[in-house]
C-alpha angles and dihedrals in degrees: 000000000000091000093051088059093052118112119246115257117272126226127227116251091245088056091049089050092049092048091053091049093049091048089052093048092046091049093048090049094049089047091051093048091047091049090051091048093049091049090048091046091051090048093047091047090052094047092046091045089052091045095045092047091048093047093045088048091050090047091050089052093048088050091049089047090048089049090053090050093050090046091050093052092039087055091049092048090046090053095049091043091054091046093048094047089049091049090050091053093047092045090051089057087051089051089053091050090051093048091049092047091048091049092048090057092063098070095048091048091048090049092048091052091046089052090052090049092047093051089055083072092067113115138223119346089347088077089088128145091238133166091279090056091047093049092044088054091048091048091053090050091049092050093047088050091049092050092049091050094046091048090052092046090049090052090052091046091052090050092047090051088051092052090046093053091046090054089046091054091050091049092049092048091048092046089048090055091043091052091049091047091049093049089051093046089047089051089047092048091051095056120103134174090266097051109126100221098052112122144168115273106181094184094049097091091058111105114219127217094255096067114115132199123263089246091053088047092052092042090053094057093038090053090052090050093048092047089049091050092047093050089045090054091045089052093049090051091048092050089054088050092049090050091052093045094050092047095046098045092047089050092048092049094046090049093049092043090054091046091054092046090050090050090050093048091048092048092047088053092047091050092045089052091049092046091051091050090049091049090050090049089047089053091048092048091048091050087049090050091053091049091048092049090052088047090053091049090050091048092049091049091047089052091047091049090055096055093080098052091044092053093047093049093046092045090051092049090049092050095048090050085071095061110125127248116314090005088074086090127159091232129164090272089054091045093049095045089051092051091044090054089049092048091049090049087055090053090053084077083085086084092060090047088049091052090050091047090052091048090050091048090055090049089050089051091050089049092049090051091048091049092047089051092048091048087051089051090050090048090051090050092049090049091051096045101033104033107025100031111028094040090048091051092054087076091059110112123185113193130184099227 
């Protein structure tokens, strides 16, 4: 309790003076350090502000340059996409042309094969491997060759359309990424220090493993553009080939169709001429048959007319052979009767002539039957060639699709 009431120690005036001086010196020193720090801070602030502004300005320029690069490649990709889309549409029309042309070949081939089958129904010597048959076989071969060529070309067209669509997909994906990247860089370019939604992102500076170099980035789009251009050129070349094939095959089919039709018309004319000649011969044979029938009738009548005189002469000779003794004289009557019988016997040759005439009539009948059968064969051939085949071929239409 006594200590609590003790007075605090007192300092010597010199100590007080020294303490004041030290306080002043310390204050001055602190003030000096503070002033230096303020000056350094201002200098550092100015330097960092200038560096920051310069860096930010440089970043803005880089963003703008990057946006220009993206826009450039986006425009290139847009152009190639537009071209390849157009090429796909055009190639699809060429595919349709090929399909229609291929479909149109089926009817002519079917008709050519039916014509060959119908002509197998010709009879006799008319069943001949003539020019019509040869040209029909050639037509079937031409059509089968055309069908095979069109099918191969259609397969190539489908494959080219697939390749074009693959290129189109790659361009669209690249464009989609370019559009997203451009939107992001547009957003980044629009940001300022006063933009409300700016924020700290501590992990942003870290580079992930999926980053690519600018050269790889450029090569990626350049490859897509080059692939698109290559497939477009291939597609253009294929279209030119398709045009040539469609034109040439239509020309070949038309030419062969006309060759077959000409062969048919010539053959029909030949058969008609042959039929007309046969009909003329038939008429001649029928006239000759009528004449021979009349001749036979006349011969039969002549033979019949000779029966009475023969009987009379022979009866007379038989009776005069019974004359008695010297009356059995070879007188002029006997002589004449004998000569009459001999003459009548010579006239009996009419029977041989009749037999020959009847044989000839049978031959004429056989010839008539043969001619009628041959004319029927010709009529059958004309029906097959003119009615069945030529009329059926009128429906054949060769179009240059």
